[in-house]
N, C-alpha and C positions, 0 to 999 in steps of 0.2 A: 766228081760228085755231082749227081743230078739234083737239081732244085726244081720242084714242081710248084707251079703257080696256079692259083684258083681265085675266082672272083666270088665273093659272098653275095647274098641277096642284098646286103646293105651297101654294096659297092666297095667293100674293103678288100684289098689284095692280100691274100694269105700265101705264105711260102712254106713248103714242107720239104725237109731234107730227107732223102731216102737212105741215110746212113745212121741207123740206130746205134751202133757201137760208138760213133763219133759223138752222138748226143750224150751218151753216158760217160765219155772220156773227159768231159769238161769238169775241172775241179769243183767240188761241192763243199761249201763250208758247213753244211748240216751233217747230221749223224749218218755215217755210212751204213749200208744195209747190214754188213757183217757185225758192226757194233750194235746196231739195233737188235739183231737176233741174240747177241750175247747178253744185252741188258734184259731182254724179255726172258731169256732162259734163266738168268739170275733171279728175276722176280718170281718166276714159277717155282724154282728150287727153294727160294726162301719161304714161299707159302707152303709147299709140301713139307719142308723141314719143320715148320712151326706146327703143322697138324700132327706130324709123326712124333715130335718131342713134347707136345703139349702136356702130356701126363707127368712130365718131369718138372714142370714149372710150378711156382707157388700158386696157391689157390686164387689169389687176386688176378692172375693172368689166365685163369680158366673159368672165371665166373662172369657171365655177361652182366654188364651194368656196374662192374666194379670201377672205382675211380681211375685205375690204371687203363682199363679197356675203354672207358668213356673218353678219356683224354686222347687215347690212341685214335679213336674214331673221329674226334674233332680235328686232329692233325691230318688224318687221311682226307677228310672232306675239304679242308683248306687247300691241300695240295691239288685235289681234283677240281678246285675252282679255277686253277690256272688255265686248263684247256678251255673253260667257259670264257675266261677273260680273253683268251686268244681269239675265240670266235667273235666276241664283241668288238675287239680291236680291229680285227680283219674286216668285219662288216661295217664298222664305223669309220674305216679309212684312216685310222690313227696308228696302225701297226707300222712303225718306222722301220723295224728290222724283222720281217716275217720269218727269216731263218732262225734267229734267236728265239722267237716266239714258238716256232715249231719244235726246236730242241727242248725248250722248257715244257711244252705240251707233252712230249714223249717221256721225259724224265719224271715229271711230276705225276703223270698218269700211272706209270709203273710203280713209283714209290707209294702213291695213294692207294693203289690196288692192294699192295702188300699190307698196309696199315689197316685197311678196311677188312681184309681177311683175318687179321689178328683181332680186330675189334669184335668180330662175330663170336669170339670165344669158342669156336668149334661147333656151335649149335646151328645147324643148317636145316632144321626142321620147321622153321617159322618163316613167314613171308619176307622179312628183311633179307633172308638169304638170297632172294631173287636179285637183289641189288648186286651182290657179288657175281652172280651168273651174268648179269648185264655187263659188268666191268670186264669179265673174261671174254665175252662176245665182242665187246668194243675193241679190246686189245687184239684179238685174233683178226678182226676185220681190218683194223688199221695196219697191222703188219702185212696182211695180204695185199692191201692197196699199195703199200710202199714197195714191197719186194717184188710182187708179181704184177699187180695192177698197173703200176707205173710203166713197166716194160710193155705191157699190152697197149697202153695209151700212146706210148712213144711209137710203137709199131703202127698204130692206126694213123697217126699223123704223117708217118713216113710212107704211106701206101695210098693207092687210089681205091677208095671205098666204092664197091660196085653199086651201093644203094644211093650214092649221090648222083642221081640221074636228073635229067631236065623234067620238071613237073609239067602237068598238062596245062592247057590254056586257062581253065577255070581257076586252078590253083595259083598260077602265075598272077592272074588278075587279083585274086584275093591277097596274095603276098604284097603286091604293089600298093593296094589300098591299106593293108595293115601297116606297112612300113611308113607310109605317109601319115597315118594316124599316130604311130609311135613318135615320129619326128615332131609333129605338132604338140603332142603331149609332153615330150621331153623339153621342148622350148619353155614350157610353163614350169616344168619340174626342176630342170637344171640347164639354163640357157647356154652355158659354156661347154657342155658335154657333147660328145660325138655319138650318134645313135649306133654306129657300127661297133663301138667298143664299150658302150655304157652298160653298167650293171647297177641295179637298185641296191643301196646299202642302208644301214641303220639311220644315218642323219636324214636321208630322204623320207623315211617312214616317220621320223619325229617331226620334221617340218611340214610335210604334206602327205599324210597317210592315205587320203583318198586318191591323189594322183599317183602315189607310189604303187598302191594296189592295182590301179587301173593299168599302169605300165607293166607290172608283173604279169597281169592277165594277158595282155597283148604279146608279151615275150613268150609266154607259155604256148599261146596259140601258134605263133610263128614256128616255134620248135616242133610242135606237132605236125604242122603242114610240111616242114622240111624233113620230118622223120629222123630227127637227131638221135633219139635213143635207139631207134630201130637200126641205125647205121652201125652200131657196135654191139658187142656181146652183152648178154643180160648182166653179167658180173660188172662190166664197165659202166653200164647204164644205171645200175641200181645200188652199187655198193655205198656211194656217198649218201643218198637219201636214207638207206637203212642205218648207216653209221650215225647220222644226225638224229634219226628217230630213236635209236637206242640211247643216245646221249641225253636227249630231253626226257625220255622215260626214266632214266636213272636220276636226273635232277628232280623230277616229280616225285619219285620214290623217296629220295633223301628228304625232301620237304615234308612229305607225309610222315616219315619216320621221326624227324625232329619234332614235329607237332605232337605226335602221340607220346613220345617219351618225355616231353616237356610238360604237357598239359593232362595227359591221360596215363600218368605213371602207374596208377593202381591197376589199370587194365593190362598194361604191358607186364607188370610184375606178376599178374595172375595169382594173387594171394600171397606172394612172397614179399620179402623186404625190398623197399625201394632204396637202392644204394647209390643212385646217380643224382646229379643235380637236376631239379625239376621245379616247376612253379606250382602245379596242382597235381593231385593224385586221383583225378576223376576216373571212374570206371572200376574202382576197387571193390 
């Protein structure tokens, strides 16, 4: 087995194994790809079955805003808070068992998606339906990243990327100055950390937001000088930023939806009865 060694700009030795099958033969305690596809298919079938059989259900399960559908939506949102907790724990450095967090992320996301689809009552002609579309896009992107994207990333680490060339003299000089600036800043931000492996996380932003933002800016500049994103395909480079953007747009949409149904129930009901729990019925 050939092991390729490379020196990073920060002086860290990296080892890349050119055997992708061996990489994937290591036992994994997380959800296997086949099981993930099965769970996803089950969630999609459950959603389709509910839409197809909705006409046979009692009126309460077909009327948006009914107590049954209201509580279903609350349960769905609570389940979808687990992936957000996963991100916070991961960024906060408190995720003691990331594999269990990931498994909970997958299971709760799929279950929450089914409950949100039921909560819609089958009415997809209003803006809240966009939340369901965002969930479907998140699920599709996450599955691609796990099933296909992970293999491409493994193949990237197991190959010699042609774009990893020696930069010109001006770029090398800027990189040296940038790394020195990063090390000096890191000593103030986290004296025990190593610049070559350090990543800004939530506690750093809480303790020293100005220093954390400055370090992130330098890290982004270093990445641009090295052409990190350009060294891989567009799918590998942008799937995670897109996934995170969709996730936070969904969170924003949920917050707006909760505010409107709680305080502007009259507007949401559009002249009809307000059958769900609310504080005020402004906009009626």
